[in-house]
C-alpha positions in Angstrom: 9.1 111.2 -69.2 10.3 114.8 -69.3 10.4 116.8 -71.6 7.2 115.3 -73.1 6.6 115.3 -76.5 4.5 118.0 -78.7 0.4 116.9 -78.0 -2.2 118.7 -79.6 -1.9 121.2 -77.4 -1.8 125.3 -77.2 2.0 125.0 -76.4 4.2 126.4 -79.4 7.2 125.2 -80.9 9.3 127.8 -79.3 8.0 127.0 -75.8 9.2 123.0 -76.6 12.4 124.7 -77.9 13.0 126.4 -74.9 12.1 123.3 -72.7 14.9 121.3 -74.7 17.2 124.1 -74.5 17.2 123.9 -70.7 17.7 119.8 -70.9 20.3 120.3 -72.8 22.1 123.0 -70.5 21.3 121.2 -67.3 23.3 118.0 -68.9 26.4 120.3 -69.5 27.0 120.6 -65.9 28.6 118.4 -63.9 26.6 115.8 -61.4 28.2 117.4 -58.8 27.3 121.1 -59.6 23.8 119.6 -59.0 24.3 117.4 -56.5 24.4 118.7 -52.6 27.8 118.1 -51.0 27.9 115.3 -48.8 28.3 117.5 -45.8 24.9 119.3 -46.6 23.2 115.7 -47.0 24.8 114.6 -43.7 23.2 117.5 -41.5 20.2 117.3 -43.0 20.0 113.6 -42.3 21.2 115.1 -38.9 18.4 117.8 -38.3 16.0 114.9 -39.2 16.8 112.3 -36.8 17.4 115.2 -34.2 13.8 116.5 -35.0 12.6 112.7 -34.9 14.1 112.3 -31.1 12.9 115.5 -30.1 9.2 114.8 -31.3 8.9 111.4 -29.9 10.1 109.6 -26.6 13.4 107.9 -26.8 12.1 105.1 -25.0 9.4 104.7 -27.8 11.7 105.5 -30.8 13.1 102.4 -33.0 15.5 102.4 -35.8 15.1 99.3 -37.9 18.5 98.0 -38.7 19.1 94.9 -41.9 22.9 95.5 -41.9 22.8 97.3 -45.2 25.0 100.3 -45.8 21.3 102.4 -45.8 20.7 101.2 -42.5 24.2 101.0 -41.1 24.5 104.8 -41.7 21.2 105.9 -40.3 21.9 103.8 -37.3 25.6 105.4 -37.0 24.0 108.9 -37.1 21.3 108.1 -34.9 23.9 106.6 -32.2 25.9 109.8 -32.3 23.1 112.0 -32.0 21.5 110.4 -29.0 24.9 110.1 -26.8 
C-alpha cells in the first residue's frame, strides 16, 4: 500500500507530507490523463508481436486462444501482422 504509514525511521514528517501531496495531486488528474491512449497500446502490442515473429520461426510460433476478449484481440493482432 502506498504511501506507507510513517514507521520508526529517519524519515521526517515533511517527506511524508510531500508524498501525500503527490498522491492527492495524482488523484485530481483524470484517468485519461494518466493512461496511455488506446492507439498507443495497440501500437505497443503490434511492436511486441512483430518482435516475436522476427525472433522466432513462424512455423514454431503459436497463439493460445481461449475465446475470451483478451486472447481474441491478441489473435486478431497476430493475424493482422502476419498477413
